Every structure is written in C-alpha cells, then in structure tokens.
Backbone as a ProteinNet text record, in pm:
[ID]
protein_1_A
[PRIMARY]
MTAAQGYRPASLDAPVGVGPDAATLQEQFGTDDPASTRSCTTSRWRRIIATLPGRDRAILGTRFFDDLCQREIADRIGVSQMHVSRLLTRILGRIRQELLT
[TERTIARY]
9128.5	9042.6	9080.2	9206.1	9249.7	9200	9201.1	9156.4	9009.2	8929.2	8786.6	8760.2	8849.5	8830.6	8862.8	8919.9	8955.4	8836.2	8718.8	8599.8	8514.7	8566.8	8489.3	8491.9	8376.2	8375.3	8420.6	8488.9	8532.2	8468.9	8432.9	8374.7	8484.5	8453.4	8549.8	8568.3	8475.4	8484.8	8555.3	8600.3	8668.6	8805.3	8841.8	8973.1	9084.2	9195.7	9308.9	9415.8	9402.4	9498.7	9426.5	9501	9446.5	9445.8	9344.6	9339	9238.3	9211.4	9109.4	9149.7	9278.2	9324.7	9352.9	9308.7	9335.6	9264.8	9335.8	9278.4	9180.7	9086.8	8993.5	9049.7	8993	9035	9015.9	8906.7	8877.4	8989.4	9043.4	9148.2	9280.5	9294.1	9417.4	9423.4	9308.1	9304.2	9347.1	9414	9455.2	9337.7	9358.3	9256.2	9314.1	9227.2	9271.8	9342	9449.2	9522.6	9476.5	9400.7	9350	9461.2	9576.2	9686.8	9736.9	9740.4	9784.9	9686.2	9558.6	9455.5	9460.7	9476.9	9483.4	9606.2	9718.8	9841.5	9825.1	9761.9	9738.4	9646.9	9542	9447.8	9515.2	9596.7	9665.8	9760.7	9835.9	9929.7	9854.5	9740.9	9660.6	9608.3	9558.5	9511.6	9623.8	9742.6	9856.3	9890.3	9888.5	9917.9	9813.8	9687.7	9580.5	9592.6	9610.7	9620.5	9743.9	9851.3	9973.7	9952.8	9855.3	9830.4	9744.4	9685.1	9600.3	9685.5	9631.9	9702.1	9720.2	9821.9	9854.2	9738.1	9662.2	9548.6	9445	9418.5	9321.4	9370.5	9500.4	9556.3	9544.8	9570	9561.3	9418.2	9321.6	9180.7	9142.1	9182.2	9153.3	9218.9	9342.5	9414.4	9348.5	9307.5	9244.2	9106.8	9037.9	8904	8909.9	8992.4	8987.5	9098.9	9208.2	9315.5	9319.1	9298.9	9293	9152.2	9055.5	8915.7	8852.5	8886.1	8823.7	8692.4	8596	8468.9	8487.2	8389.1	8397.9	8414.1	8346.5	8357.2	8500.7	8563.8	8701.5	8799.1	8775.8	8860.1	8842.3	8718	8688.5	8760.6	8755.3	8824.5	8975.1	9027.3	9171.5	9220.8	9141.4	9189.5	9125.7	9036	8980.8	8872.2	8787.3	8672.8	8548.3	8433.2	8309.6	8297.7	8214.5	8188.3	8126.9	8039.3	7975.6	8080.3	8179.8	8285.4	8367.9	8393.5	8465.4	8383.6	8252.8	8165.9	8177.2	8174.3	8186.8	8323.8	8427.5	8562.6	8575.1	8524.1	8530.6	8452.8	8336.6	8257.3	8335.4	8399.8	8479.1	8599.5	8670.6	8790.1	8753.1	8650.7	8609.5	8554.8	8488.5	8442.2	8558.1	8662.8	8782.3	8847.6	8858.2	8916.4	8830.5	8699.3	8607.3	8627.3	8637.4	8659.2	8789.6	8894.8	9024.5	9016.6	8944	8931.2	8850.3	8757.9	8673.9	8741.2	8851.4	8920	9031.8
8889.9	9005.3	9094.5	9107	9193.1	9141	9010.4	8951.9	8979.6	8985.1	9009.1	9147.5	9240.9	9376.3	9385.7	9281.4	9280.7	9266.2	9250.4	9230.1	9354.7	9468.7	9591.8	9635.7	9653.8	9698.9	9844.5	9874.9	10012.2	10059	10184.1	10241	10262.8	10232.1	10257.1	10406.6	10486.2	10631.4	10697.5	10619	10674.4	10728.3	10846.8	10901.6	10818	10807.1	10728.8	10820.7	10946.4	11043	11156.3	11262	11379.3	11495.4	11576.4	11695.1	11681.5	11791.6	11790.7	11709.1	11689.3	11613.8	11466.9	11420.5	11282.2	11185.5	11083.3	10981.3	10894.6	10835	10741.4	10600	10510.5	10370.9	10313.2	10350.2	10303.6	10341.4	10461.8	10510	10436	10365.4	10292.4	10158	10108.9	9980.1	9996.3	9897.5	9898.8	9866.7	9887.9	9855	9754.5	9690.5	9597.9	9675.3	9618.3	9679	9612.6	9682.9	9621.5	9565.1	9630.6	9581.4	9447.5	9432.9	9306.7	9195.2	9223.8	9125	9084.6	9182.7	9155.9	9070.4	9100.6	9025.2	8880.7	8860.7	8725.4	8648.9	8714.2	8650	8615.4	8706	8682.3	8564.3	8556.9	8445	8313.5	8317.6	8195.3	8148.4	8242.8	8208.9	8144.6	8203.7	8150.5	8008.5	7983.3	7847.1	7747.8	7786.2	7696.1	7668.4	7771.7	7754.4	7672.5	7688.8	7612.1	7462.2	7423.9	7281.2	7217.6	7300.7	7247	7183	7081	7024.7	7131.8	7115	7212.8	7246.9	7146.7	7171.8	7261.5	7234.8	7316.9	7461.1	7478.6	7614	7684.6	7610.2	7668.9	7711.6	7629.2	7663	7788.1	7794.2	7914.1	8037.4	8022.2	8135	8187.1	8095.1	8140	8201.3	8151.2	8203.8	8339.8	8351.6	8471.4	8572.4	8532	8627.4	8664.3	8565.5	8593.8	8634.1	8615.8	8654.2	8583.9	8455.8	8378	8320.2	8306.4	8243.3	8090.9	8020.1	7874.2	7813	7866.6	7814.7	7828.1	7942.6	7964.5	7871.2	7849.7	7756.2	7615.8	7578	7444.8	7423.3	7521.1	7510	7496.8	7569.7	7569.2	7434.8	7371.7	7246.3	7122.1	7141.8	7028.8	6949.9	7019.5	6953.8	7037.6	6991.2	7067.1	7181.1	7277.8	7388.6	7337.4	7237.6	7180	7119	7053.4	6992.4	7100.7	7210.7	7321.9	7376	7387.2	7433.1	7341.1	7211.8	7114.6	7123.5	7138.7	7150.6	7274.6	7387.5	7510.1	7496.6	7432.7	7411.2	7327.1	7221.6	7134.7	7209.2	7281.3	7354	7460	7538.4	7643.8	7585.8	7470.6	7402.6	7359.2	7309.5	7267.8	7388.4	7498	7619.7	7669.3	7668.4	7711.7	7628.1	7495.9	7407.9	7441.6	7465.4	7499.9	7631.7	7727.7	7856.9	7846	7751.6	7735.8	7655.7	7589.9	7510.6	7587.6
12266.1	12255	12136.2	12108.4	11999.4	11865.7	11845.9	11719.8	11694.2	11796.3	11780.1	11722.2	11744.8	11693.8	11544.6	11487.2	11346.2	11254	11306.7	11224.7	11210.8	11246.6	11232.9	11087	11028.4	10889	10879.2	10772.6	10747.7	10617.4	10614	10493	10389.9	10264.6	10157.7	10133.1	10183.1	10168.1	10286.1	10383.1	10499.7	10458.6	10508.5	10474.6	10537.8	10466.5	10515	10573.6	10555.3	10608.5	10677.9	10701.4	10768.7	10669.7	10677.4	10593.2	10481	10411.4	10306.1	10182.8	10162.2	10045.3	10076.8	10192.4	10232.4	10137.7	10096.7	10007.7	10085.3	10013.9	10076.6	10065.9	10141.9	10138	9997.9	9932	9795.6	9699.4	9714.9	9625.2	9644.4	9754.4	9782.3	9710.5	9665.2	9596.3	9451.6	9399.1	9259	9168.1	9041.1	8942	8843.1	8768.9	8665.3	8555.4	8507.1	8396.3	8267.9	8182.1	8058.7	7970.8	7966.5	7883.5	7935.5	8067	8126.4	8095.7	8107.9	8077.7	7931.4	7843.1	7699.7	7666.5	7729.6	7705.6	7750	7865.4	7916.7	7822.6	7775.9	7684.7	7552.5	7500.8	7374.3	7385.5	7493.5	7508.4	7525.5	7589.9	7605	7469.6	7388.7	7253.8	7173.8	7180.7	7104.3	7146.8	7277.4	7326.8	7276.8	7282	7238	7088.8	7010.1	6865	6829	6904.7	6877.7	6897.7	6980.4	7003.9	6894.6	6808.5	6701.5	6592.5	6526.7	6410.4	6302.2	6219	6115.9	6024.6	5984.8	5895.1	5962.3	6090.5	6163.4	6175	6204.4	6211.4	6076.5	5968.8	5834.5	5803	5840.1	5815.7	5894	6021.7	6101	6040	5997.9	5939	5813.4	5726.1	5601.8	5627.9	5728.2	5757.4	5826	5930.1	6013.6	5986.7	5925.8	5896.3	5748.3	5662.3	5518.7	5476.4	5567.4	5545.9	5425.5	5408.8	5301.6	5351.3	5262.1	5298.6	5294.7	5346.2	5351.8	5213	5114.9	4977.2	4926.4	4951.2	4906.5	4978.3	5106.3	5181.7	5126.1	5100.6	5046.4	4914.1	4825.9	4697.1	4717	4813.1	4836.9	4891.4	4980.7	5041.1	4979.3	4882.8	4808.9	4878.4	4953.5	5018.3	4989.4	5036.8	5015.2	5116.9	5083	5174.9	5304.1	5294.7	5413.1	5506.2	5447	5528.6	5599.5	5530.7	5593.7	5710.5	5692.6	5800.1	5921.5	5898.5	6008	6074.4	5992.3	6047.4	6135.7	6087.7	6167	6297.4	6291.3	6412.5	6512.5	6464.7	6552.5	6610.3	6524.8	6568.7	6672.3	6643.2	6735.7	6865.8	6857.7	6978.4	7065.9	7002.7	7077.5	7145	7072.5	7130.3	7246.5	7228.5	7333.9	7460.3	7443.5	7558.8	7630.1	7553.1	7612.4	7689.2	7636.2	7703.6	7832.3	7837.6	7956.4	8067	8034.2	8137.8	8202
[MASK]
+++++++++++++++++++++++++++++++++++++++++++++++++++++++++++++++++++++++++++++++++++++++++++++++++++++

C-alpha cells in the first residue's frame, strides 16, 4: 500500500519548507552548467581532430585557424582549389559523423 502512494504528482511550485521564504521544489533542482558543457564539447572536438590524419588536421588548421581561403590552401599544398573543397567536405563529413555517434 505504501508504494502506491509514491505516484502522487507534486507541483513544482509547492513550497519545500515553512514560512514566506520557503524554497519551491523547482528551486531545489540543479541547472546545466554552460562551462561544463563547453569543456565536454571542447575535449570531444580535440579527441576527434586528434584521430584525423596529419594532412587533414593541417588543412583544417589552415582553413579555420589561419583563416586561409581554399585557393591559398591549394597553393600551399600543391593541389587545385576544387580538390581542397572536396577534401574539406570529406573531413567535415567525417567530423560530423563522429559528433553524431
């Protein structure tokens, strides 16, 4: 009989203490810590990028950290701009797949 009483819904606005300053049930729950989420995401990105071949990491670095355009990357590594575009599409697709798993 006692277990059956465990299914009574409680309002999140119900006071948890006595008096005018009593906290509500809602206030007792924790919230997401954005810094923790960001740290987890950053470490995941680092792990994924670390698994990429060196050339792929270099291409990502020149594109997104050195802010080079595809033509500049192509000149630097000795391929066509179109090939750099295909490489970036493949690399980013691989990263996307890793993030979704």
